[in-house]
PQR file of N, CA, C, O and H, with PARSE charges and radii, in Angstrom:
ATOM      1  N   MET A   1    -177.979  68.089  92.627 -0.4000 1.5000
ATOM      2  CA  MET A   1    -177.328  69.180  93.337 -0.0000 2.0000
ATOM      3  C   MET A   1    -177.570  70.489  92.589  0.5500 1.7000
ATOM      4  O   MET A   1    -177.461  70.544  91.364 -0.5500 1.4000
ATOM      5  N   ILE A   2    -177.891  71.516  93.322 -0.4000 1.5000
ATOM      6  CA  ILE A   2    -178.166  72.821  92.727 -0.0000 2.0000
ATOM      7  C   ILE A   2    -176.862  73.573  92.516  0.5500 1.7000
ATOM      8  O   ILE A   2    -176.066  73.743  93.439 -0.5500 1.4000
ATOM      9  H   ILE A   2    -177.979  71.471  94.318  0.4000 1.0000
ATOM     10  N   LYS A   3    -176.660  74.026  91.266 -0.4000 1.5000
ATOM     11  CA  LYS A   3    -175.490  74.850  90.974 -0.0000 2.0000
ATOM     12  C   LYS A   3    -175.820  76.284  91.344  0.5500 1.7000
ATOM     13  O   LYS A   3    -176.911  76.770  91.048 -0.5500 1.4000
ATOM     14  H   LYS A   3    -177.308  73.888  90.516  0.4000 1.0000
ATOM     15  N   LYS A   4    -174.894  76.955  91.980 -0.4000 1.5000
ATOM     16  CA  LYS A   4    -175.093  78.346  92.359 -0.0000 2.0000
ATOM     17  C   LYS A   4    -174.026  79.202  91.696  0.5500 1.7000
ATOM     18  O   LYS A   4    -172.875  78.790  91.551 -0.5500 1.4000
ATOM     19  H   LYS A   4    -174.007  76.560  92.220  0.4000 1.0000
ATOM     20  N   LYS A   5    -174.430  80.394  91.299 -0.4000 1.5000
ATOM     21  CA  LYS A   5    -173.515  81.345  90.698 -0.0000 2.0000
ATOM     22  C   LYS A   5    -173.376  82.548  91.603  0.5500 1.7000
ATOM     23  O   LYS A   5    -174.292  82.884  92.354 -0.5500 1.4000
ATOM     24  H   LYS A   5    -175.365  80.728  91.417  0.4000 1.0000
ATOM     25  N   THR A   6    -172.242  83.186  91.531 -0.4000 1.5000
ATOM     26  CA  THR A   6    -171.965  84.371  92.309 -0.0000 2.0000
ATOM     27  C   THR A   6    -172.204  85.603  91.460  0.5500 1.7000
ATOM     28  O   THR A   6    -171.877  85.620  90.273 -0.5500 1.4000
ATOM     29  H   THR A   6    -171.498  82.913  90.921  0.4000 1.0000
ATOM     30  N   PHE A   7    -172.774  86.636  92.066 -0.4000 1.5000
ATOM     31  CA  PHE A   7    -172.916  87.919  91.389 -0.0000 2.0000
ATOM     32  C   PHE A   7    -172.878  89.038  92.421  0.5500 1.7000
ATOM     33  O   PHE A   7    -173.129  88.824  93.607 -0.5500 1.4000
ATOM     34  H   PHE A   7    -173.039  86.622  93.030  0.4000 1.0000
ATOM     35  N   ILE A   8    -172.565  90.208  91.955 -0.4000 1.5000
ATOM     36  CA  ILE A   8    -172.469  91.378  92.824 -0.0000 2.0000
ATOM     37  C   ILE A   8    -173.762  92.173  92.720  0.5500 1.7000
ATOM     38  O   ILE A   8    -174.334  92.310  91.639 -0.5500 1.4000
ATOM     39  H   ILE A   8    -172.361  90.383  90.991  0.4000 1.0000
ATOM     40  N   ILE A   9    -174.210  92.690  93.842 -0.4000 1.5000
ATOM     41  CA  ILE A   9    -175.425  93.502  93.864 -0.0000 2.0000
ATOM     42  C   ILE A   9    -175.115  94.810  94.585  0.5500 1.7000
ATOM     43  O   ILE A   9    -174.444  94.828  95.617 -0.5500 1.4000
ATOM     44  H   ILE A   9    -173.745  92.578  94.721  0.4000 1.0000
ATOM     45  N   ARG A  10    -175.613  95.885  94.026 -0.4000 1.5000
ATOM     46  CA  ARG A  10    -175.502  97.183  94.697 -0.0000 2.0000
ATOM     47  C   ARG A  10    -176.835  97.453  95.373  0.5500 1.7000
ATOM     48  O   ARG A  10    -177.893  97.334  94.755 -0.5500 1.4000
ATOM     49  H   ARG A  10    -176.158  95.871  93.188  0.4000 1.0000
ATOM     50  N   ILE A  11    -176.774  97.816  96.644 -0.4000 1.5000
ATOM     51  CA  ILE A  11    -177.992  98.016  97.427 -0.0000 2.0000
ATOM     52  C   ILE A  11    -177.746  99.152  98.420  0.5500 1.7000
ATOM     53  O   ILE A  11    -176.649  99.291  98.960 -0.5500 1.4000
ATOM     54  H   ILE A  11    -175.914  97.913  97.146  0.4000 1.0000
ATOM     55  N   ASP A  12    -178.762  99.944  98.648 -0.4000 1.5000
ATOM     56  CA  ASP A  12    -178.561 101.070  99.566 -0.0000 2.0000
ATOM     57  C   ASP A  12    -178.416 100.564 101.000  0.5500 1.7000
ATOM     58  O   ASP A  12    -178.889  99.482 101.346 -0.5500 1.4000
ATOM     59  H   ASP A  12    -179.653  99.831  98.209  0.4000 1.0000
ATOM     60  N   GLU A  13    -177.755 101.368 101.820 -0.4000 1.5000
ATOM     61  CA  GLU A  13    -177.410 100.963 103.180 -0.0000 2.0000
ATOM     62  C   GLU A  13    -178.633 100.650 104.045  0.5500 1.7000
ATOM     63  O   GLU A  13    -178.608  99.706 104.835 -0.5500 1.4000
ATOM     64  H   GLU A  13    -177.370 102.248 101.539  0.4000 1.0000
ATOM     65  N   GLU A  14    -179.688 101.428 103.899 -0.4000 1.5000
ATOM     66  CA  GLU A  14    -180.886 101.219 104.706 -0.0000 2.0000
ATOM     67  C   GLU A  14    -181.540  99.877 104.387  0.5500 1.7000
ATOM     68  O   GLU A  14    -181.954  99.154 105.293 -0.5500 1.4000
ATOM     69  H   GLU A  14    -179.708 102.194 103.257  0.4000 1.0000
ATOM     70  N   THR A  15    -181.633  99.548 103.106 -0.4000 1.5000
ATOM     71  CA  THR A  15    -182.214  98.268 102.695 -0.0000 2.0000
ATOM     72  C   THR A  15    -181.356  97.114 103.179  0.5500 1.7000
ATOM     73  O   THR A  15    -181.878  96.119 103.681 -0.5500 1.4000
ATOM     74  H   THR A  15    -181.297 100.136 102.370  0.4000 1.0000
ATOM     75  N   LEU A  16    -180.058  97.237 103.033 -0.4000 1.5000
ATOM     76  CA  LEU A  16    -179.152  96.182 103.487 -0.0000 2.0000
ATOM     77  C   LEU A  16    -179.270  95.977 104.993  0.5500 1.7000
ATOM     78  O   LEU A  16    -179.306  94.840 105.464 -0.5500 1.4000
ATOM     79  H   LEU A  16    -179.634  98.046 102.625  0.4000 1.0000
ATOM     80  N   ALA A  17    -179.330  97.059 105.742 -0.4000 1.5000
ATOM     81  CA  ALA A  17    -179.460  96.948 107.197 -0.0000 2.0000
ATOM     82  C   ALA A  17    -180.758  96.231 107.566  0.5500 1.7000
ATOM     83  O   ALA A  17    -180.772  95.409 108.482 -0.5500 1.4000
ATOM     84  H   ALA A  17    -179.301  97.982 105.359  0.4000 1.0000
ATOM     85  N   ALA A  18    -181.837  96.535 106.865 -0.4000 1.5000
ATOM     86  CA  ALA A  18    -183.115  95.873 107.137 -0.0000 2.0000
ATOM     87  C   ALA A  18    -183.044  94.390 106.822  0.5500 1.7000
ATOM     88  O   ALA A  18    -183.578  93.572 107.571 -0.5500 1.4000
ATOM     89  H   ALA A  18    -181.826  97.203 106.120  0.4000 1.0000
ATOM     90  N   ILE A  19    -182.390  94.030 105.721 -0.4000 1.5000
ATOM     91  CA  ILE A  19    -182.239  92.619 105.348 -0.0000 2.0000
ATOM     92  C   ILE A  19    -181.359  91.896 106.356  0.5500 1.7000
ATOM     93  O   ILE A  19    -181.657  90.765 106.739 -0.5500 1.4000
ATOM     94  H   ILE A  19    -181.956  94.695 105.112  0.4000 1.0000
ATOM     95  N   GLU A  20    -180.281  92.534 106.788 -0.4000 1.5000
ATOM     96  CA  GLU A  20    -179.393  91.924 107.780 -0.0000 2.0000
ATOM     97  C   GLU A  20    -180.134  91.674 109.094  0.5500 1.7000
ATOM     98  O   GLU A  20    -179.960  90.620 109.707 -0.5500 1.4000
ATOM     99  H   GLU A  20    -180.038  93.453 106.477  0.4000 1.0000
ATOM    100  N   LYS A  21    -180.947  92.614 109.527 -0.4000 1.5000
ATOM    101  CA  LYS A  21    -181.724  92.464 110.762 -0.0000 2.0000
ATOM    102  C   LYS A  21    -182.731  91.331 110.611  0.5500 1.7000
ATOM    103  O   LYS A  21    -182.870  90.493 111.501 -0.5500 1.4000
ATOM    104  H   LYS A  21    -181.088  93.470 109.030  0.4000 1.0000
ATOM    105  N   TRP A  22    -183.433  91.310 109.482 -0.4000 1.5000
ATOM    106  CA  TRP A  22    -184.420  90.267 109.212 -0.0000 2.0000
ATOM    107  C   TRP A  22    -183.751  88.892 109.198  0.5500 1.7000
ATOM    108  O   TRP A  22    -184.272  87.929 109.760 -0.5500 1.4000
ATOM    109  H   TRP A  22    -183.320  91.992 108.759  0.4000 1.0000
ATOM    110  N   ALA A  23    -182.593  88.817 108.549 -0.4000 1.5000
ATOM    111  CA  ALA A  23    -181.851  87.556 108.485 -0.0000 2.0000
ATOM    112  C   ALA A  23    -181.474  87.088 109.889  0.5500 1.7000
ATOM    113  O   ALA A  23    -181.643  85.914 110.218 -0.5500 1.4000
ATOM    114  H   ALA A  23    -182.169  89.599 108.093  0.4000 1.0000
ATOM    115  N   ALA A  24    -180.971  87.987 110.702 -0.4000 1.5000
ATOM    116  CA  ALA A  24    -180.597  87.630 112.073 -0.0000 2.0000
ATOM    117  C   ALA A  24    -181.807  87.155 112.867  0.5500 1.7000
ATOM    118  O   ALA A  24    -181.715  86.198 113.636 -0.5500 1.4000
ATOM    119  H   ALA A  24    -180.834  88.940 110.434  0.4000 1.0000
ATOM    120  N   ASP A  25    -182.941  87.823 112.681 -0.4000 1.5000
ATOM    121  CA  ASP A  25    -184.166  87.431 113.378 -0.0000 2.0000
ATOM    122  C   ASP A  25    -184.612  86.018 113.007  0.5500 1.7000
ATOM    123  O   ASP A  25    -185.223  85.325 113.820 -0.5500 1.4000
ATOM    124  H   ASP A  25    -183.016  88.601 112.056  0.4000 1.0000
ATOM    125  N   GLU A  26    -184.309  85.590 111.780 -0.4000 1.5000
ATOM    126  CA  GLU A  26    -184.726  84.267 111.303 -0.0000 2.0000
ATOM    127  C   GLU A  26    -183.569  83.264 111.259  0.5500 1.7000
ATOM    128  O   GLU A  26    -183.688  82.193 110.664 -0.5500 1.4000
ATOM    129  H   GLU A  26    -183.812  86.152 111.119  0.4000 1.0000
ATOM    130  N   PHE A  27    -182.447  83.624 111.896 -0.4000 1.5000
ATOM    131  CA  PHE A  27    -181.271  82.755 111.998 -0.0000 2.0000
ATOM    132  C   PHE A  27    -180.741  82.326 110.631  0.5500 1.7000
ATOM    133  O   PHE A  27    -180.362  81.172 110.433 -0.5500 1.4000
ATOM    134  H   PHE A  27    -182.350  84.494 112.379  0.4000 1.0000
ATOM    135  N   ARG A  28    -180.721  83.276 109.690 -0.4000 1.5000
ATOM    136  CA  ARG A  28    -180.162  83.040 108.360 -0.0000 2.0000
ATOM    137  C   ARG A  28    -178.998  83.986 108.156  0.5500 1.7000
ATOM    138  O   ARG A  28    -178.878  84.997 108.848 -0.5500 1.4000
ATOM    139  H   ARG A  28    -181.029  84.214 109.851  0.4000 1.0000
ATOM    140  N   SER A  29    -178.136  83.653 107.199 -0.4000 1.5000
ATOM    141  CA  SER A  29    -177.114  84.601 106.767 -0.0000 2.0000
ATOM    142  C   SER A  29    -177.800  85.663 105.914  0.5500 1.7000
ATOM    143  O   SER A  29    -178.921  85.465 105.446 -0.5500 1.4000
ATOM    144  H   SER A  29    -178.234  82.831 106.637  0.4000 1.0000
ATOM    145  N   THR A  30    -177.130  86.775 105.717 -0.4000 1.5000
ATOM    146  CA  THR A  30    -177.680  87.818 104.848 -0.0000 2.0000
ATOM    147  C   THR A  30    -177.865  87.262 103.445  0.5500 1.7000
ATOM    148  O   THR A  30    -178.893  87.502 102.811 -0.5500 1.4000
ATOM    149  H   THR A  30    -176.219  86.936 106.096  0.4000 1.0000
ATOM    150  N   ASN A  31    -176.882  86.526 102.959 -0.4000 1.5000
ATOM    151  CA  ASN A  31    -176.989  85.927 101.630 -0.0000 2.0000
ATOM    152  C   ASN A  31    -178.175  84.961 101.559  0.5500 1.7000
ATOM    153  O   ASN A  31    -178.922  84.963 100.581 -0.5500 1.4000
ATOM    154  H   ASN A  31    -176.047  86.331 103.474  0.4000 1.0000
ATOM    155  N   GLY A  32    -178.342  84.148 102.583 -0.4000 1.5000
ATOM    156  CA  GLY A  32    -179.454  83.218 102.625 -0.0000 2.0000
ATOM    157  C   GLY A  32    -180.795  83.935 102.641  0.5500 1.7000
ATOM    158  O   GLY A  32    -181.759  83.467 102.036 -0.5500 1.4000
ATOM    159  H   GLY A  32    -177.734  84.146 103.377  0.4000 1.0000
ATOM    160  N   GLN A  33    -180.859  85.066 103.329 -0.4000 1.5000
ATOM    161  CA  GLN A  33    -182.101  85.832 103.387 -0.0000 2.0000
ATOM    162  C   GLN A  33    -182.434  86.427 102.025  0.5500 1.7000
ATOM    163  O   GLN A  33    -183.588  86.390 101.598 -0.5500 1.4000
ATOM    164  H   GLN A  33    -180.076  85.446 103.821  0.4000 1.0000
ATOM    165  N   VAL A  34    -181.435  86.973 101.339 -0.4000 1.5000
ATOM    166  CA  VAL A  34    -181.663  87.524  99.998 -0.0000 2.0000
ATOM    167  C   VAL A  34    -182.131  86.420  99.060  0.5500 1.7000
ATOM    168  O   VAL A  34    -183.063  86.615  98.281 -0.5500 1.4000
ATOM    169  H   VAL A  34    -180.498  87.002 101.686  0.4000 1.0000
ATOM    170  N   GLU A  35    -181.489  85.266  99.136 -0.4000 1.5000
ATOM    171  CA  GLU A  35    -181.881  84.133  98.300 -0.0000 2.0000
ATOM    172  C   GLU A  35    -183.323  83.702  98.602  0.5500 1.7000
ATOM    173  O   GLU A  35    -184.094  83.423  97.684 -0.5500 1.4000
ATOM    174  H   GLU A  35    -180.731  85.108  99.770  0.4000 1.0000
ATOM    175  N   TYR A  36    -183.679  83.650  99.877 -0.4000 1.5000
ATOM    176  CA  TYR A  36    -185.035  83.298 100.296 -0.0000 2.0000
ATOM    177  C   TYR A  36    -186.052  84.298  99.745  0.5500 1.7000
ATOM    178  O   TYR A  36    -187.083  83.905  99.199 -0.5500 1.4000
ATOM    179  H   TYR A  36    -183.053  83.876 100.622  0.4000 1.0000
ATOM    180  N   LEU A  37    -185.759  85.582  99.890 -0.4000 1.5000
ATOM    181  CA  LEU A  37    -186.675  86.629  99.422 -0.0000 2.0000
ATOM    182  C   LEU A  37    -186.860  86.574  97.912  0.5500 1.7000
ATOM    183  O   LEU A  37    -187.975  86.720  97.411 -0.5500 1.4000
ATOM    184  H   LEU A  37    -184.922  85.902 100.334  0.4000 1.0000
ATOM    185  N   LEU A  38    -185.765  86.365  97.189 -0.4000 1.5000
ATOM    186  CA  LEU A  38    -185.863  86.261  95.735 -0.0000 2.0000
ATOM    187  C   LEU A  38    -186.703  85.049  95.334  0.5500 1.7000
ATOM    188  O   LEU A  38    -187.535  85.136  94.432 -0.5500 1.4000
ATOM    189  H   LEU A  38    -184.859  86.247  97.596  0.4000 1.0000
ATOM    190  N   HIS A  39    -186.486  83.935  95.997 -0.4000 1.5000
ATOM    191  CA  HIS A  39    -187.240  82.717  95.693 -0.0000 2.0000
ATOM    192  C   HIS A  39    -188.731  82.932  95.951  0.5500 1.7000
ATOM    193  O   HIS A  39    -189.571  82.542  95.140 -0.5500 1.4000
ATOM    194  H   HIS A  39    -185.809  83.864  96.731  0.4000 1.0000
ATOM    195  N   GLN A  40    -189.050  83.555  97.085 -0.4000 1.5000
ATOM    196  CA  GLN A  40    -190.452  83.820  97.414 -0.0000 2.0000
ATOM    197  C   GLN A  40    -191.102  84.735  96.376  0.5500 1.7000
ATOM    198  O   GLN A  40    -192.229  84.487  95.948 -0.5500 1.4000
ATOM    199  H   GLN A  40    -188.368  83.871  97.744  0.4000 1.0000
ATOM    200  N   ALA A  41    -190.399  85.785  95.974 -0.4000 1.5000
ATOM    201  CA  ALA A  41    -190.939  86.728  94.987 -0.0000 2.0000
ATOM    202  C   ALA A  41    -191.137  86.054  93.634  0.5500 1.7000
ATOM    203  O   ALA A  41    -192.150  86.275  92.970 -0.5500 1.4000
ATOM    204  H   ALA A  41    -189.483  85.986  96.322  0.4000 1.0000
ATOM    205  N   LEU A  42    -190.177  85.235  93.225 -0.4000 1.5000
ATOM    206  CA  LEU A  42    -190.288  84.527  91.953 -0.0000 2.0000
ATOM    207  C   LEU A  42    -191.435  83.520  91.976  0.5500 1.7000
ATOM    208  O   LEU A  42    -192.160  83.381  90.991 -0.5500 1.4000
ATOM    209  H   LEU A  42    -189.354  85.055  93.763  0.4000 1.0000
ATOM    210  N   SER A  43    -191.600  82.827  93.083 -0.4000 1.5000
ATOM    211  CA  SER A  43    -192.698  81.868  93.212 -0.0000 2.0000
ATOM    212  C   SER A  43    -194.046  82.577  93.148  0.5500 1.7000
ATOM    213  O   SER A  43    -194.951  82.143  92.435 -0.5500 1.4000
ATOM    214  H   SER A  43    -191.012  82.940  93.883  0.4000 1.0000
ATOM    215  N   LYS A  44    -194.171  83.661  93.892 -0.4000 1.5000
ATOM    216  CA  LYS A  44    -195.425  84.410  93.927 -0.0000 2.0000
ATOM    217  C   LYS A  44    -195.789  84.964  92.550  0.5500 1.7000
ATOM    218  O   LYS A  44    -196.967  85.038  92.200 -0.5500 1.4000
ATOM    219  H   LYS A  44    -193.436  84.013  94.471  0.4000 1.0000
ATOM    220  N   ALA A  45    -194.781  85.352  91.771 -0.4000 1.5000
ATOM    221  CA  ALA A  45    -195.007  85.920  90.438 -0.0000 2.0000
ATOM    222  C   ALA A  45    -195.182  84.843  89.373  0.5500 1.7000
ATOM    223  O   ALA A  45    -195.437  85.156  88.210 -0.5500 1.4000
ATOM    224  H   ALA A  45    -193.824  85.292  92.054  0.4000 1.0000
ATOM    225  N   GLY A  46    -195.047  83.570  89.764 -0.4000 1.5000
ATOM    226  CA  GLY A  46    -195.192  82.484  88.808 -0.0000 2.0000
ATOM    227  C   GLY A  46    -194.015  82.370  87.851  0.5500 1.7000
ATOM    228  O   GLY A  46    -194.165  81.881  86.731 -0.5500 1.4000
ATOM    229  H   GLY A  46    -194.840  83.316  90.709  0.4000 1.0000
ATOM    230  N   ARG A  47    -192.862  82.814  88.282 -0.4000 1.5000
ATOM    231  CA  ARG A  47    -191.668  82.825  87.437 -0.0000 2.0000
ATOM    232  C   ARG A  47    -190.763  81.606  87.616  0.5500 1.7000
ATOM    233  O   ARG A  47    -189.788  81.447  86.881 -0.5500 1.4000
ATOM    234  H   ARG A  47    -192.740  83.211  89.192  0.4000 1.0000
ATOM    235  N   LEU A  48    -191.075  80.752  88.580 -0.4000 1.5000
ATOM    236  CA  LEU A  48    -190.268  79.551  88.800 -0.0000 2.0000
ATOM    237  C   LEU A  48    -190.998  78.337  88.271  0.5500 1.7000
ATOM    238  O   LEU A  48    -192.217  78.225  88.404 -0.5500 1.4000
ATOM    239  H   LEU A  48    -191.866  80.881  89.177  0.4000 1.0000
ATOM    240  N   LYS A  49    -190.252  77.430  87.672 -0.4000 1.5000
ATOM    241  CA  LYS A  49    -190.833  76.165  87.244 -0.0000 2.0000
ATOM    242  C   LYS A  49    -191.016  75.297  88.477  0.5500 1.7000
ATOM    243  O   LYS A  49    -190.161  75.278  89.363 -0.5500 1.4000
ATOM    244  H   LYS A  49    -189.262  77.521  87.564  0.4000 1.0000
ATOM    245  N   ASN A  50    -192.133  74.577  88.533 -0.4000 1.5000
ATOM    246  CA  ASN A  50    -192.314  73.676  89.663 -0.0000 2.0000
ATOM    247  C   ASN A  50    -191.547  72.379  89.409  0.5500 1.7000
ATOM    248  O   ASN A  50    -191.026  72.172  88.313 -0.5500 1.4000
ATOM    249  H   ASN A  50    -192.827  74.592  87.813  0.4000 1.0000
ATOM    250  N   LYS A  51    -191.475  71.518  90.401 -0.4000 1.5000
ATOM    251  CA  LYS A  51    -190.679  70.286  90.307 -0.0000 2.0000
ATOM    252  C   LYS A  51    -191.163  69.370  89.187  0.5500 1.7000
ATOM    253  O   LYS A  51    -190.346  68.734  88.521 -0.5500 1.4000
ATOM    254  H   LYS A  51    -191.898  71.687  91.292  0.4000 1.0000
ATOM    255  N   ALA A  52    -192.467  69.290  88.969 -0.4000 1.5000
ATOM    256  CA  ALA A  52    -193.009  68.425  87.916 -0.0000 2.0000
ATOM    257  C   ALA A  52    -192.552  68.915  86.533  0.5500 1.7000
ATOM    258  O   ALA A  52    -192.200  68.108  85.673 -0.5500 1.4000
ATOM    259  H   ALA A  52    -193.131  69.807  89.510  0.4000 1.0000
ATOM    260  N   GLN A  53    -192.557  70.227  86.326 -0.4000 1.5000
ATOM    261  CA  GLN A  53    -192.118  70.777  85.043 -0.0000 2.0000
ATOM    262  C   GLN A  53    -190.631  70.506  84.808  0.5500 1.7000
ATOM    263  O   GLN A  53    -190.224  70.218  83.682 -0.5500 1.4000
ATOM    264  H   GLN A  53    -192.843  70.883  87.025  0.4000 1.0000
ATOM    265  N   LYS A  54    -189.819  70.596  85.862 -0.4000 1.5000
ATOM    266  CA  LYS A  54    -188.384  70.365  85.737 -0.0000 2.0000
ATOM    267  C   LYS A  54    -188.104  68.922  85.359  0.5500 1.7000
ATOM    268  O   LYS A  54    -187.203  68.668  84.559 -0.5500 1.4000
ATOM    269  H   LYS A  54    -190.149  70.830  86.777  0.4000 1.0000
ATOM    270  N   LYS A  55    -188.855  67.956  85.915 -0.4000 1.5000
ATOM    271  CA  LYS A  55    -188.643  66.546  85.612 -0.0000 2.0000
ATOM    272  C   LYS A  55    -189.011  66.209  84.171  0.5500 1.7000
ATOM    273  O   LYS A  55    -188.419  65.302  83.587 -0.5500 1.4000
ATOM    274  H   LYS A  55    -189.586  68.162  86.564  0.4000 1.0000
ATOM    275  N   GLU A  56    -189.965  66.909  83.591 -0.4000 1.5000
ATOM    276  CA  GLU A  56    -190.387  66.668  82.227 -0.0000 2.0000
ATOM    277  C   GLU A  56    -189.321  67.079  81.211  0.5500 1.7000
ATOM    278  O   GLU A  56    -189.263  66.532  80.110 -0.5500 1.4000
ATOM    279  H   GLU A  56    -190.447  67.646  84.066  0.4000 1.0000
ATOM    280  N   GLU A  57    -188.487  68.036  81.580 -0.4000 1.5000
ATOM    281  CA  GLU A  57    -187.478  68.559  80.622 -0.0000 2.0000
ATOM    282  C   GLU A  57    -186.298  67.667  80.493  0.5500 1.7000
ATOM    283  O   GLU A  57    -185.377  67.968  79.734 -0.5500 1.4000
ATOM    284  H   GLU A  57    -188.534  68.481  82.475  0.4000 1.0000
TER
END
């Protein structure tokens, strides 16, 4: 089970509105959309460990 932590983020209104619209278009919550975007960015940047690396630890 994945543990999740809560944190506060400050974001400008225009960016938030765009994320909310995008989330609605993809049937996600705003929080789910932010989480998805962060995961995609981290994966693309090579900042996330893959499943094989996690099992080795």
